[in-house]
C-alpha positions as CSV (number, residue, x, y, z in Angstrom):
1,M,121.1,110.5,106.7
2,C,119.4,107.2,108.3
3,K,117.1,107.0,110.5
4,D,114.1,105.0,111.6
5,F,111.5,105.1,109.8
6,T,107.9,103.2,110.4
7,I,106.3,101.5,107.3
8,T,103.1,100.5,107.6
9,V,101.7,98.2,105.0
10,F,97.8,97.4,104.6
11,T,97.5,94.1,102.4
12,E,94.6,91.7,101.8
13,D,95.3,88.5,103.9
14,H,97.5,85.7,101.2
15,I,99.5,83.1,101.7
16,G,103.5,83.9,100.3
17,L,103.2,87.6,100.9
18,L,105.2,87.7,103.8
19,N,107.5,86.3,101.4
20,R,107.2,88.7,98.6
21,I,107.2,92.1,101.2
22,T,110.4,91.2,103.0
23,S,112.1,90.2,99.6
24,V,111.6,93.9,98.7
25,F,113.9,94.8,101.6
26,T,116.1,91.7,101.1
27,R,117.2,92.6,97.2
28,R,118.1,96.4,99.0
29,H,120.4,94.2,101.3
30,L,117.9,96.0,103.9
31,N,117.6,95.0,107.4
32,I,114.4,94.9,108.8
33,E,114.5,96.3,112.6
34,S,111.5,95.0,113.6
35,L,108.6,93.0,112.0
36,N,105.1,92.8,113.1
37,T,101.9,91.8,111.1
38,S,98.2,91.5,112.5
39,E,94.7,92.5,111.5
40,S,93.7,95.9,110.9
41,Q,90.6,97.6,111.9
42,I,88.8,96.4,108.1
43,P,88.0,92.8,108.0
44,G,90.1,90.9,105.4
45,I,92.6,93.5,105.8
46,H,95.8,93.4,107.5
47,R,98.5,95.6,108.7
48,F,102.7,95.1,108.8
49,T,104.5,97.4,111.1
50,I,108.3,97.4,109.8
51,V,111.0,99.3,111.1
52,L,113.6,100.2,108.7
53,N,116.9,102.8,109.5
54,T,117.8,104.1,106.2
55,T,117.5,107.2,104.6
56,E,114.5,109.0,103.6
57,E,114.8,108.5,99.5
58,I,115.6,104.8,100.2
59,V,112.2,104.3,102.2
60,Q,110.5,105.9,99.8
61,K,111.8,103.7,96.8
62,I,110.6,100.5,98.9
63,V,107.3,102.1,99.9
64,L,106.5,101.9,95.5
65,Q,108.5,98.9,95.4
66,L,105.9,97.5,98.4
67,E,102.7,98.9,96.3
68,K,103.3,97.5,93.4
69,Q,102.2,93.9,95.2
70,V,99.1,93.5,94.0
71,E,97.6,92.2,97.4
72,V,98.9,95.8,98.6
73,I,96.2,97.7,99.0
74,K,98.3,101.1,101.0
75,A,102.0,101.5,102.0
76,V,103.1,104.6,103.8
77,Y,105.9,105.3,105.7
78,H,106.8,107.7,108.9
79,L,109.2,109.1,111.8
80,D,108.6,108.1,115.2
81,E,107.4,111.8,115.9
82,E,104.5,110.7,113.7
83,T,103.8,107.5,115.4
84,V,102.8,106.4,118.7
85,F,104.3,102.9,119.3
86,Q,105.1,100.2,121.7
87,E,106.9,97.2,122.2
88,I,106.0,94.1,125.0
89,T,108.9,91.7,126.3
90,L,108.5,89.1,128.7
91,F,110.6,87.9,130.6
92,K,111.0,84.8,132.8
93,V,112.9,84.9,136.1
94,S,113.4,82.5,138.8
95,V,111.0,82.9,141.8
96,E,114.5,82.5,144.0
97,Q,116.6,85.3,143.2
98,A,113.2,87.7,143.0
99,A,112.7,87.0,146.7
100,Q,115.5,87.3,147.7
101,H,116.2,90.8,146.1
102,N,112.8,92.2,147.1
103,L,112.7,92.0,143.2
104,V,108.7,92.2,142.5
105,E,107.9,96.0,144.3
106,R,111.2,97.5,142.8
107,L,109.6,96.1,139.3
108,I,106.3,97.5,139.8
109,R,107.3,100.6,141.6
110,D,110.6,101.7,139.8
111,K,110.1,99.8,136.5
112,N,106.3,100.3,135.6
113,A,106.3,96.2,134.8
114,R,103.9,94.0,135.9
115,I,103.6,90.2,137.0
116,L,102.0,88.0,134.9
117,S,102.2,84.6,136.0
118,V,103.9,83.1,139.3
119,E,104.9,79.3,138.7
120,Q,106.5,77.2,141.5
121,D,110.1,77.7,140.0
122,F,109.9,80.9,137.8
123,M,107.6,83.8,137.5
124,I,107.0,86.0,134.2
125,I,106.8,89.8,134.2
126,E,106.0,91.7,131.3
127,K,107.0,95.1,130.4
128,T,105.3,97.3,127.7
129,G,107.5,100.2,126.5
130,H,109.4,101.6,123.7
131,K,112.5,99.3,122.7
132,A,115.2,101.7,125.8
133,E,112.8,101.3,128.2
134,N,112.5,97.2,127.5
135,D,116.2,97.0,127.2
136,D,117.0,98.8,130.9
137,L,114.6,96.1,132.0
138,L,116.3,93.2,130.5
139,E,119.9,94.7,132.1
140,F,118.4,95.6,134.9
141,L,117.2,91.2,135.6
142,R,119.9,89.9,134.1
143,P,121.5,89.5,137.3
144,F,118.4,88.4,139.2
145,G,118.2,85.0,137.6
146,L,116.7,86.0,133.8
147,I,116.0,82.3,133.0
148,D,114.3,83.8,129.1
149,Y,112.4,86.5,127.6
150,V,110.5,87.2,124.1
151,K,110.5,90.4,122.2
152,S,107.8,91.5,120.2
153,G,107.5,93.5,117.2
154,R,107.1,97.2,117.3
155,V,103.2,97.9,117.3
156,S,102.2,101.5,115.7
157,L,99.7,103.8,115.2
158,I,100.4,107.1,113.0
159,K,99.4,109.9,114.6
160,P,98.5,112.1,111.4
161,D,96.5,109.7,109.3
162,E,95.7,111.8,106.2
163,E,97.0,109.1,104.1
164,L,94.5,106.5,105.5
165,K,91.5,108.8,105.7
166,N,90.7,106.9,101.9
167,L,91.8,103.6,102.9
168,H,88.2,102.1,103.1
169,E,87.6,103.8,99.6
170,L,90.7,102.0,98.2
171,V,89.8,98.6,100.0
172,N,86.0,99.2,98.1
173,E,87.8,100.0,95.0
174,A,90.2,96.1,95.0
175,K,87.3,94.5,96.2
176,Q,85.3,95.8,93.0
177,A,88.9,95.3,90.8
178,N,88.9,91.5,92.1
179,N,85.2,90.8,91.8
180,N,85.3,90.0,95.8
181,Q,87.5,86.8,95.1
182,S,90.4,87.7,97.1
183,F,88.1,89.6,100.3
184,N,86.2,86.7,100.6
């Protein structure tokens, strides 16, 4: 049965690694639902957060393939219940339309959104939440002069972090194996 899985991949920071990681999914004809990359808590180590809708059997194989990449230090997967996650969406809305419909008060009170910027012709609204909440606000704003919007990928932290307790040890081992060349 297909479910959403969050794959977290800790890597060295190398040019071309994103392409090699995404090719693991492409070869299996799997669609990445969301992809976010960022620094991790360890200097020189980056975190990929990938959301995939598939079976557990396939996600297990994907994680094993990801860990075969030289620059990958650790890859793990979790179900939504095992993570805390959010997405951010920014909306550009017509100031004129927003003023006519008393939109600002409704956004703040009912939708837990924030106004980030108000310009002469438009305002920028930010909503952080789960995908469904952000999509709900998108549909709410469409009739009120929605000009543009952009969504981030999922950002996620794992609730039980037993698999990651030894991440510092894995990084130190990788540093020693590579004679500090890849981490400087």
